[in-house]
BAMAR-112389 format. One record per residue (C-alpha): x, y, z; residue in three letters. Coordinates in nm, 2 decimals. Example, Ala and Ser with C-alpha at 12.3 -4.5 7.8 and 13.67 -1.06 7.14 Angstrom:
<atoms>
<atom px="1.23" py="-0.45" pz="0.78" resn="ALA"/>
<atom px="1.37" py="-0.11" pz="0.71" resn="SER"/>
</atoms>
This chain:
<atoms>
<atom px="-12.50" py="-6.49" pz="3.81" resn="MET"/>
<atom px="-12.18" py="-6.70" pz="3.84" resn="SER"/>
<atom px="-12.19" py="-7.03" pz="3.64" resn="VAL"/>
<atom px="-12.11" py="-7.20" pz="3.97" resn="PHE"/>
<atom px="-12.45" py="-7.08" pz="4.11" resn="ALA"/>
<atom px="-12.64" py="-7.24" pz="3.82" resn="MET"/>
<atom px="-12.78" py="-7.58" pz="3.77" resn="HIS"/>
<atom px="-13.00" py="-7.75" pz="3.51" resn="THR"/>
<atom px="-13.33" py="-7.91" pz="3.61" resn="ARG"/>
<atom px="-13.33" py="-8.27" pz="3.49" resn="ALA"/>
<atom px="-13.67" py="-8.30" pz="3.32" resn="LEU"/>
<atom px="-13.57" py="-8.63" pz="3.17" resn="PHE"/>
<atom px="-13.59" py="-8.77" pz="3.53" resn="ASP"/>
<atom px="-13.93" py="-8.62" pz="3.59" resn="GLU"/>
<atom px="-14.09" py="-8.69" pz="3.25" resn="ALA"/>
<atom px="-13.89" py="-8.94" pz="3.04" resn="PRO"/>
<atom px="-14.17" py="-8.97" pz="2.79" resn="TYR"/>
<atom px="-14.20" py="-8.60" pz="2.72" resn="GLN"/>
<atom px="-14.06" py="-8.49" pz="2.38" resn="ARG"/>
<atom px="-14.06" py="-8.11" pz="2.38" resn="THR"/>
<atom px="-14.00" py="-7.84" pz="2.64" resn="PHE"/>
<atom px="-13.93" py="-7.47" pz="2.68" resn="THR"/>
<atom px="-13.62" py="-7.34" pz="2.86" resn="ALA"/>
<atom px="-13.41" py="-7.03" pz="2.92" resn="ARG"/>
<atom px="-13.05" py="-7.02" pz="2.82" resn="VAL"/>
<atom px="-12.83" py="-6.98" pz="3.13" resn="LEU"/>
<atom px="-12.49" py="-6.97" pz="2.96" resn="ALA"/>
<atom px="-12.30" py="-7.02" pz="2.63" resn="VAL"/>
<atom px="-11.94" py="-7.14" pz="2.62" resn="SER"/>
<atom px="-11.70" py="-7.36" pz="2.43" resn="ASP"/>
<atom px="-11.87" py="-7.65" pz="2.61" resn="GLN"/>
<atom px="-12.20" py="-7.57" pz="2.45" resn="GLY"/>
<atom px="-12.53" py="-7.42" pz="2.56" resn="VAL"/>
<atom px="-12.66" py="-7.46" pz="2.92" resn="ALA"/>
<atom px="-13.03" py="-7.43" pz="3.00" resn="LEU"/>
<atom px="-13.23" py="-7.38" pz="3.32" resn="ASP"/>
<atom px="-13.40" py="-7.72" pz="3.24" resn="GLN"/>
<atom px="-13.38" py="-7.99" pz="2.98" resn="THR"/>
<atom px="-13.52" py="-8.32" pz="2.86" resn="LEU"/>
<atom px="-13.19" py="-8.40" pz="2.69" resn="PHE"/>
<atom px="-13.02" py="-8.68" pz="2.88" resn="TYR"/>
<atom px="-12.64" py="-8.62" pz="2.92" resn="PRO"/>
<atom px="-12.39" py="-8.90" pz="2.83" resn="THR"/>
<atom px="-12.34" py="-9.12" pz="3.13" resn="GLY"/>
<atom px="-12.38" py="-9.48" pz="3.27" resn="GLY"/>
<atom px="-12.31" py="-9.62" pz="2.92" resn="GLY"/>
<atom px="-12.61" py="-9.43" pz="2.78" resn="GLN"/>
<atom px="-12.53" py="-9.18" pz="2.50" resn="PRO"/>
<atom px="-12.63" py="-8.82" pz="2.53" resn="GLY"/>
<atom px="-12.95" py="-8.72" pz="2.36" resn="ASP"/>
<atom px="-12.98" py="-8.54" pz="2.03" resn="GLN"/>
<atom px="-13.25" py="-8.33" pz="1.87" resn="GLY"/>
<atom px="-13.29" py="-7.96" pz="1.80" resn="HIS"/>
<atom px="-13.36" py="-7.62" pz="1.94" resn="PHE"/>
<atom px="-13.62" py="-7.38" pz="1.80" resn="LEU"/>
<atom px="-13.50" py="-7.02" pz="1.86" resn="LEU"/>
<atom px="-13.73" py="-6.72" pz="1.90" resn="PRO"/>
<atom px="-13.65" py="-6.60" pz="1.54" resn="ASP"/>
<atom px="-13.77" py="-6.93" pz="1.40" resn="GLY"/>
<atom px="-13.42" py="-7.07" pz="1.34" resn="SER"/>
<atom px="-13.37" py="-7.44" pz="1.40" resn="VAL"/>
<atom px="-13.04" py="-7.55" pz="1.55" resn="VAL"/>
<atom px="-12.94" py="-7.92" pz="1.57" resn="ALA"/>
<atom px="-12.82" py="-8.05" pz="1.91" resn="VAL"/>
<atom px="-12.56" py="-8.32" pz="1.83" resn="VAL"/>
<atom px="-12.46" py="-8.42" pz="2.19" resn="GLY"/>
<atom px="-12.53" py="-8.36" pz="2.56" resn="THR"/>
<atom px="-12.29" py="-8.38" pz="2.85" resn="GLN"/>
<atom px="-12.26" py="-8.29" pz="3.22" resn="ARG"/>
<atom px="-12.01" py="-8.03" pz="3.32" resn="ASP"/>
<atom px="-11.70" py="-8.21" pz="3.44" resn="PRO"/>
<atom px="-11.68" py="-8.01" pz="3.76" resn="LEU"/>
<atom px="-12.04" py="-7.88" pz="3.82" resn="LEU"/>
<atom px="-12.23" py="-8.20" pz="3.77" resn="ARG"/>
<atom px="-12.57" py="-8.04" pz="3.80" resn="SER"/>
<atom px="-12.50" py="-7.83" pz="3.49" resn="MET"/>
<atom px="-12.58" py="-7.99" pz="3.15" resn="ILE"/>
<atom px="-12.42" py="-7.86" pz="2.83" resn="TRP"/>
<atom px="-12.58" py="-7.91" pz="2.48" resn="HIS"/>
<atom px="-12.34" py="-7.93" pz="2.19" resn="GLN"/>
<atom px="-12.46" py="-7.77" pz="1.87" resn="LEU"/>
<atom px="-12.39" py="-7.85" pz="1.51" resn="GLU"/>
<atom px="-12.09" py="-7.68" pz="1.36" resn="GLU"/>
<atom px="-12.19" py="-7.34" pz="1.20" resn="GLY"/>
<atom px="-12.52" py="-7.33" pz="1.39" resn="ALA"/>
<atom px="-12.70" py="-7.00" pz="1.44" resn="ALA"/>
<atom px="-12.57" py="-6.82" pz="1.75" resn="PRO"/>
<atom px="-12.76" py="-6.87" pz="2.07" resn="VAL"/>
<atom px="-12.75" py="-6.59" pz="2.33" resn="ALA"/>
<atom px="-12.77" py="-6.62" pz="2.71" resn="ALA"/>
<atom px="-13.11" py="-6.51" pz="2.85" resn="GLY"/>
<atom px="-13.33" py="-6.61" pz="2.56" resn="ILE"/>
<atom px="-13.61" py="-6.86" pz="2.58" resn="GLU"/>
<atom px="-13.61" py="-7.15" pz="2.33" resn="LEU"/>
<atom px="-13.80" py="-7.47" pz="2.26" resn="GLN"/>
<atom px="-13.62" py="-7.80" pz="2.27" resn="GLY"/>
<atom px="-13.72" py="-8.11" pz="2.08" resn="CYS"/>
<atom px="-13.57" py="-8.46" pz="2.13" resn="LEU"/>
<atom px="-13.49" py="-8.71" pz="1.86" resn="ASP"/>
<atom px="-13.75" py="-8.93" pz="2.03" resn="TRP"/>
<atom px="-13.70" py="-9.25" pz="1.83" resn="GLU"/>
<atom px="-13.33" py="-9.26" pz="1.92" resn="ARG"/>
<atom px="-13.40" py="-9.18" pz="2.29" resn="ARG"/>
<atom px="-13.68" py="-9.44" pz="2.31" resn="TYR"/>
<atom px="-13.45" py="-9.71" pz="2.18" resn="GLN"/>
<atom px="-13.20" py="-9.62" pz="2.45" resn="HIS"/>
<atom px="-13.47" py="-9.64" pz="2.71" resn="MET"/>
<atom px="-13.57" py="-9.99" pz="2.60" resn="LYS"/>
<atom px="-13.22" py="-10.12" pz="2.58" resn="MET"/>
<atom px="-13.11" py="-9.97" pz="2.91" resn="HIS"/>
<atom px="-13.40" py="-10.14" pz="3.09" resn="THR"/>
<atom px="-13.32" py="-10.46" pz="2.91" resn="CYS"/>
<atom px="-12.96" py="-10.45" pz="3.04" resn="LEU"/>
<atom px="-13.10" py="-10.43" pz="3.39" resn="HIS"/>
<atom px="-13.29" py="-10.75" pz="3.32" resn="LEU"/>
<atom px="-12.97" py="-10.91" pz="3.20" resn="LEU"/>
<atom px="-12.81" py="-10.81" pz="3.53" resn="CYS"/>
<atom px="-13.08" py="-11.00" pz="3.71" resn="SER"/>
<atom px="-13.00" py="-11.32" pz="3.52" resn="ILE"/>
<atom px="-12.62" py="-11.32" pz="3.54" resn="ILE"/>
<atom px="-12.49" py="-11.32" pz="3.90" resn="ASP"/>
<atom px="-12.16" py="-11.14" pz="3.86" resn="ALA"/>
<atom px="-12.02" py="-10.79" pz="3.90" resn="PRO"/>
<atom px="-12.06" py="-10.56" pz="3.60" resn="VAL"/>
<atom px="-11.73" py="-10.41" pz="3.47" resn="THR"/>
<atom px="-11.86" py="-10.22" pz="3.17" resn="GLY"/>
<atom px="-12.16" py="-10.10" pz="2.98" resn="CYS"/>
<atom px="-12.25" py="-9.96" pz="2.64" resn="SER"/>
<atom px="-12.59" py="-9.87" pz="2.49" resn="ILE"/>
<atom px="-12.68" py="-9.78" pz="2.13" resn="ALA"/>
<atom px="-13.01" py="-9.74" pz="1.95" resn="ALA"/>
<atom px="-12.99" py="-10.09" pz="1.81" resn="ASP"/>
<atom px="-12.80" py="-10.29" pz="2.06" resn="LYS"/>
<atom px="-12.63" py="-10.29" pz="2.41" resn="GLY"/>
<atom px="-12.37" py="-10.48" pz="2.60" resn="ARG"/>
<atom px="-12.25" py="-10.55" pz="2.95" resn="LEU"/>
<atom px="-11.92" py="-10.68" pz="3.06" resn="ASP"/>
<atom px="-11.91" py="-10.92" pz="3.36" resn="PHE"/>
<atom px="-11.64" py="-11.03" pz="3.59" resn="ASP"/>
<atom px="-11.66" py="-11.40" pz="3.51" resn="LEU"/>
<atom px="-11.33" py="-11.60" pz="3.52" resn="PRO"/>
<atom px="-11.52" py="-11.91" pz="3.39" resn="GLU"/>
<atom px="-11.82" py="-11.87" pz="3.17" resn="SER"/>
<atom px="-12.12" py="-12.11" pz="3.15" resn="THR"/>
<atom px="-12.33" py="-11.85" pz="2.96" resn="LEU"/>
<atom px="-12.54" py="-11.97" pz="2.67" resn="ASP"/>
<atom px="-12.69" py="-11.74" pz="2.41" resn="LYS"/>
<atom px="-13.01" py="-11.93" pz="2.36" resn="GLU"/>
<atom px="-13.07" py="-11.96" pz="2.74" resn="ARG"/>
<atom px="-13.01" py="-11.59" pz="2.79" resn="LEU"/>
<atom px="-13.24" py="-11.50" pz="2.50" resn="THR"/>
<atom px="-13.52" py="-11.72" pz="2.64" resn="HIS"/>
<atom px="-13.48" py="-11.58" pz="2.99" resn="ALA"/>
<atom px="-13.47" py="-11.22" pz="2.88" resn="LEU"/>
<atom px="-13.78" py="-11.25" pz="2.66" resn="ASN"/>
<atom px="-13.97" py="-11.43" pz="2.94" resn="GLU"/>
<atom px="-13.90" py="-11.14" pz="3.17" resn="LEU"/>
<atom px="-13.99" py="-10.88" pz="2.90" resn="ILE"/>
<atom px="-14.32" py="-11.06" pz="2.82" resn="GLU"/>
<atom px="-14.40" py="-11.07" pz="3.20" resn="GLY"/>
<atom px="-14.50" py="-10.70" pz="3.16" resn="ALA"/>
<atom px="-14.30" py="-10.60" pz="3.48" resn="LEU"/>
<atom px="-14.33" py="-10.25" pz="3.61" resn="ASP"/>
<atom px="-14.02" py="-10.04" pz="3.62" resn="VAL"/>
<atom px="-14.01" py="-9.79" pz="3.90" resn="ARG"/>
<atom px="-13.77" py="-9.51" pz="4.02" resn="THR"/>
<atom px="-13.71" py="-9.35" pz="4.35" resn="HIS"/>
<atom px="-13.46" py="-9.13" pz="4.52" resn="MET"/>
<atom px="-13.24" py="-9.23" pz="4.82" resn="LEU"/>
<atom px="-13.06" py="-8.96" pz="5.03" resn="PRO"/>
<atom px="-12.68" py="-8.98" pz="5.01" resn="ALA"/>
<atom px="-12.67" py="-9.06" pz="5.38" resn="ASN"/>
<atom px="-12.80" py="-9.40" pz="5.29" resn="GLU"/>
<atom px="-12.50" py="-9.45" pz="5.06" resn="TYR"/>
<atom px="-12.40" py="-9.78" pz="5.23" resn="ASN"/>
<atom px="-12.74" py="-9.92" pz="5.13" resn="THR"/>
<atom px="-12.68" py="-9.80" pz="4.78" resn="VAL"/>
<atom px="-12.34" py="-9.96" pz="4.76" resn="LEU"/>
<atom px="-12.48" py="-10.29" pz="4.88" resn="GLU"/>
<atom px="-12.71" py="-10.31" pz="4.57" resn="ILE"/>
<atom px="-12.46" py="-10.17" pz="4.32" resn="THR"/>
<atom px="-12.34" py="-10.43" pz="4.06" resn="ARG"/>
<atom px="-12.10" py="-10.20" pz="3.87" resn="THR"/>
<atom px="-11.74" py="-10.23" pz="3.98" resn="GLN"/>
<atom px="-11.50" py="-9.93" pz="4.00" resn="ALA"/>
<atom px="-11.76" py="-9.67" pz="3.93" resn="VAL"/>
<atom px="-11.94" py="-9.52" pz="4.24" resn="ALA"/>
<atom px="-12.32" py="-9.45" pz="4.21" resn="PRO"/>
<atom px="-12.38" py="-9.09" pz="4.10" resn="PRO"/>
<atom px="-12.48" py="-8.85" pz="4.37" resn="VAL"/>
<atom px="-12.66" py="-8.53" pz="4.25" resn="LEU"/>
<atom px="-12.77" py="-8.26" pz="4.50" resn="GLN"/>
<atom px="-12.74" py="-8.51" pz="4.78" resn="GLY"/>
<atom px="-12.96" py="-8.78" pz="4.63" resn="MET"/>
<atom px="-12.90" py="-9.11" pz="4.45" resn="VAL"/>
<atom px="-13.16" py="-9.23" pz="4.19" resn="ARG"/>
<atom px="-13.26" py="-9.60" pz="4.21" resn="VAL"/>
<atom px="-13.43" py="-9.80" pz="3.94" resn="VAL"/>
<atom px="-13.64" py="-10.09" pz="4.07" resn="ASP"/>
<atom px="-13.80" py="-10.38" pz="3.88" resn="ILE"/>
<atom px="-13.97" py="-10.53" pz="4.19" resn="PRO"/>
<atom px="-13.86" py="-10.88" pz="4.26" resn="GLY"/>
<atom px="-13.61" py="-10.88" pz="3.97" resn="VAL"/>
<atom px="-13.35" py="-10.61" pz="3.99" resn="ASP"/>
<atom px="-13.27" py="-10.29" pz="4.19" resn="ILE"/>
<atom px="-12.98" py="-10.07" pz="4.10" resn="GLN"/>
<atom px="-12.86" py="-9.71" pz="4.14" resn="PRO"/>
<atom px="-12.89" py="-9.56" pz="3.79" resn="CYS"/>
<atom px="-12.93" py="-9.22" pz="3.64" resn="GLY"/>
<atom px="-13.04" py="-9.34" pz="3.30" resn="GLY"/>
<atom px="-13.38" py="-9.32" pz="3.13" resn="THR"/>
<atom px="-13.60" py="-9.63" pz="3.13" resn="HIS"/>
<atom px="-13.94" py="-9.76" pz="3.00" resn="VAL"/>
<atom px="-14.23" py="-9.79" pz="3.25" resn="ARG"/>
<atom px="-14.29" py="-10.15" pz="3.17" resn="ASN"/>
<atom px="-14.07" py="-10.43" pz="3.04" resn="THR"/>
<atom px="-14.33" py="-10.52" pz="2.77" resn="GLN"/>
<atom px="-14.23" py="-10.20" pz="2.59" resn="GLU"/>
<atom px="-13.89" py="-10.34" pz="2.51" resn="ILE"/>
<atom px="-14.01" py="-10.60" pz="2.26" resn="GLY"/>
<atom px="-13.82" py="-10.91" pz="2.16" resn="GLN"/>
<atom px="-13.45" py="-10.92" pz="2.20" resn="VAL"/>
<atom px="-13.17" py="-11.16" pz="2.10" resn="VAL"/>
<atom px="-12.84" py="-11.24" pz="2.28" resn="CYS"/>
<atom px="-12.62" py="-11.18" pz="1.98" resn="ASP"/>
<atom px="-12.27" py="-11.25" pz="2.12" resn="LYS"/>
<atom px="-12.08" py="-11.38" pz="2.42" resn="ILE"/>
<atom px="-11.72" py="-11.29" pz="2.40" resn="GLU"/>
<atom px="-11.41" py="-11.35" pz="2.62" resn="LYS"/>
<atom px="-11.24" py="-11.01" pz="2.64" resn="LYS"/>
<atom px="-10.99" py="-11.11" pz="2.90" resn="SER"/>
<atom px="-10.92" py="-11.37" pz="3.17" resn="ARG"/>
<atom px="-11.18" py="-11.22" pz="3.40" resn="HIS"/>
<atom px="-11.41" py="-11.05" pz="3.15" resn="ASN"/>
<atom px="-11.71" py="-11.19" pz="2.95" resn="ARG"/>
<atom px="-11.89" py="-10.94" pz="2.72" resn="ARG"/>
<atom px="-12.26" py="-11.01" pz="2.65" resn="VAL"/>
<atom px="-12.41" py="-10.82" pz="2.36" resn="THR"/>
<atom px="-12.79" py="-10.79" pz="2.30" resn="LEU"/>
<atom px="-12.98" py="-10.66" pz="2.00" resn="ARG"/>
<atom px="-13.34" py="-10.60" pz="1.92" resn="PHE"/>
<atom px="-13.50" py="-10.89" pz="1.73" resn="ALA"/>
</atoms>
């Protein structure tokens, strides 16, 4: 089978709280290992690729140190293995296991950044997520942002125990998607003719391919750590877990 006829089923969309899975190896290349399905989220939208390990049929454990989409075939996901790892052959079945604690931190912070978007009425020009913090850059020529007010507003939304929902929109409704997109310069991702939308009803709705918690209460308390002027039209807001 040609690599161009392959794609990886995105289990992280279907079951973001699942931690282990079984899969068949589709291909092995200098980009890594491609599977027929995976729970490992690939780097994108400011969210880092997942890490964890594979358990091979002979009992070998191989560390997964990064996960990325193929630059041309976006439905294919490659898993980068630690240097010197045991060889993995196409066609075998293996078990994958996420570094769950790291992934769950990313889920909580990613959802929290959506809440931040709902509070600051300005286009988003950049995003970065880590296990302990996250930040958004906003197109704000003049800033009236205040760390204490943002911290209070965020924690009020978090404690409101708001549901976080996802649904898919067909690409032919792309104009609708563009109308709700806050991120400048980067178009919403289209995969297999669909755009994934994350909806916190009454608060925020955005096209987003990242992983999220089911309810804002899971995030826990956060702090607005820094507000920085990065350029004439750019204000960076950094959050961390309390």
